N, C-alpha and C positions, 0 to 999 in steps of 0.2 A: 149252433145258434150263436148270433151276434149279441153279445152282452151288451154293448154300448147302444144298441138300438131297442132292447127289451128292458133294460135295467137302468133306471134314473141315476142310481148311485155309481154304477160303472160308466155311464155316460158323462157325469160331471167329473168324476176322477180323470177320464180320458182328456176331457177339455182342460183341466187344471194342468196336466202333464204337458199338453201341447202349448199352454201359455208358458210355462217355465222353459220348456226346451227352445221355444222359438223367440223369446224375449229376454233370456239370460237369467242368470241367478239372482241378480239385484231386484227383480221385479217385486213390487210391495204386493201384500195380501189385498189391500183395497183396490189396486189396479186390476188383479185379477177378478175380484169381485164385480167392479164396474164392467170389465169386458164380458163377463158371463151372466150379468144381471142377477147376481146372488149376493146375499149380505156378506160383510167381511167376517162376522162370527161364523156363518156357515162355512166359509173358506178356510178359516182358522181350524174348525173342527174335522173338516176333510184333510187337510194337511197333517194334523196329529195322527189320524188313522193311517194315512197313506205313509207317513214317516215309520210308523209302528210296523206296517206291512212290508217295509223294505222297498217301496217304489220311489220314494224321495228321501234325500238326505238333507240335513240342515247345515249350512256352512256359515256360522255367525249369525247375527241378527238379521232377520229379513232376507236371508239369502238361501235359496234352495236350489237343489240340482237333482235332475232325474237319474236315478240309479241304473245299473245295468239290468237289474230285474224289471225296473219300471220301462226301460226301453224295450225289452224282450215281450212285456205284457202289451205295450203299444203295438209292436209288430205283429204280435198274435192277433190282436182285434182288427188291425188293418187288413190282414190277410183274410180273416173271416168275413170283413165287411166287404172287400173286393169279390170274394166268392159270392156272397149274397147279391151284389150289383150284377155280377156276370149272369147268375141265375135269372135274376129279374128282367135282364135284357132278353135272355132266352125265350121267357114265358110272357113277354108283353104282347098284348093284343093291338089289334088295328095297326099292323105294320103296313107301310105304303106298298112295297113290293118286295117280296123275299124269293131267293132262288131255291128250288128244291129239285130233286132228281126224279123224273117220272118213272113209276112202276109199270105202267101200261099206257097204251095210247090215250092221249088226253086231247080234247078239242078247246078251242078258244072260248073263254066264257063258262066253261064247265065248272061245276062245284066239285072241289077235290078235297079228300081227306088228307091230313098231314101226320107222319109218324116218324119217330127217329129209329132208322134200321141201320145196324152196324156202325152207328156214330155219324150216319148220313141223313140229312132231313130229306124224306121221301114223300112224294105226292102220289096218291092212288085215286083212281076215277069212282070213288064212293066216299060219302061222308061216314066218319067214324064218331066215336064218343069223345075224342079229345079236342083237336083243332081242325078246322077247315077254312077254306078261302076259295077264290075264284081264279082260275087259270087265265093269265093275261095273253096266252099264245097257244097255240097247238104244239104238242110234242110227242115224239115216239118213244117207246120204251128205252130207258138208259140215257135219255137227252134231258138237259136241264130246262126247267120251265119256270116262268115267273108266276107268283102266286100274290093276290092283293087281298085287301079286306079281311085279313085273317083274324079269325074269332076263336075263342076258347084258348086252352092251355095244351101246348104239345107234351104228351105224356113223356116222362123221363124217369127211367129206372137205372139205378146206380149198377154199374158192371161190377162183375167179380174180379178181384185182384188176387193172384196167386204168386207168392214169393218163394222160389225154390233156391236153396243156398248150394254153393260150390265150395270146397275147401280152398283156402289161399295157397299160393304158390309154395310157401314154407311147409305145407302139410300135403303137398302132392299135386295140388292144383286140379286140372282137367283129368290128370291121370288116375285120380282117385274117384272120379265121378261114376255113379251107376248109369251108364249110358242108354241102357234098355228102358229104365224108369224115366230118364229125361226124355226119350223119344215118344214114350207113352203120354207123356205130360203134355208135350207141345203138338202132338200129332193132330193136324187138322185146324190148329188155332192160327189166326191171321195176325195176332198182335202179340209178337214175342219181343221182349227187350232182353239186352245184356248189360248188367251193371258190373264192369270189370273185365280185364283181359281173360282171366281164367274161364268165366261163363262164356265169353265169346269163342274161345277156343273148344270148349265142350260142345257148344252148339254147332260148329264147324264140323266135329268129328261125327255128328249124325246128319250132315248135310242140310243144316238150317242156318240160313243168314238172317240174324236178328234184324226186326224192322226198326227197332230204335236201339241206339247205343249211348246218345248224349242226352243229358237233362232227363234221365230216365224217370225219377219221381214226378217231375212236373207233367212229363208227357202222360205217365200211367194215370195220373189224377185227373187229368183233362179227359182222357179216354174214357176212364170209368164214368165220369159225369155224363157222358153221352150214351151210357149204357153198354159200353164196349168191354169184353172180357180180356183182361191183360195178363200175361205170364211174364214175370220179371225172373230171370236167371241171374242170381246175384252172388258175388264172392261173399263169404260168411262175414267179413270184416265190415260189409256195407248194410248188414241187416239192421243194426240199431238206428242209423240214420234213415233207413227206409221207412221202417215202422213208424218213426216219429213224424215223418213228413206225411205219410198216409194218415196217421191218427189225427193230425192237425186238420186234415181234410174230412175227417169223420169216416174214414175208410178203414175197415178191419180186414187185413189180408189173411188169406189162408197160407200158412207156412209148411214148406215141405223140404226135407234134408235130403240131398241127392249124393251124399257120400256113400260109396259102396261099402256094404258090410263085409 
């Protein structure tokens, strides 16, 4: 949930931090009040609480600076806001023309249903309970087709994310991985990522080329938002960072330990 959109206190705090960060520590309270159309007394009260919460530090009379905690809070809110904007763009109605992949033969002017399938926007020749529109051209199965006048909301279900950990090189790396368990875990899965050299080597030992190797957390989050199941094989040292990145995106992964017993 984006606090700055749903909580007036959080929204005002965010705007005050932006004013301080963008206009320098010497900005006066009355200037902030004027820019935000809030009374100077209200700004003073906000700054007292924000200072107590560690978001702002006071550096002399009428001089404020955004702390590292304040910066981190702003960045977290900005990421959440960006995610919300992306979601809104995906769900927006009345798009002029959007491209989809035809699941079956489609005629020009035919009403089609829209679904997200394996992360791909797909059009099928029947209306469903989610979103629908009109095909702007004919298309064969597997061909791209334009869809106009889209109504409704395309159903989006969060995909499952599994993080399977591999020991680091100092603890044996890929040599200490339960390869049979790894093979069972990734069997038939299309979206497998390797976060680290040791996981990459382990996957190669079972004949799997990971689909993703760079920017794994960001790719996994984006794929999950489109309903795609993702398996991340990660060196154990990467686990805390992965969990934090996924948690920031409201994704709770299933954790599997691949170290051989």
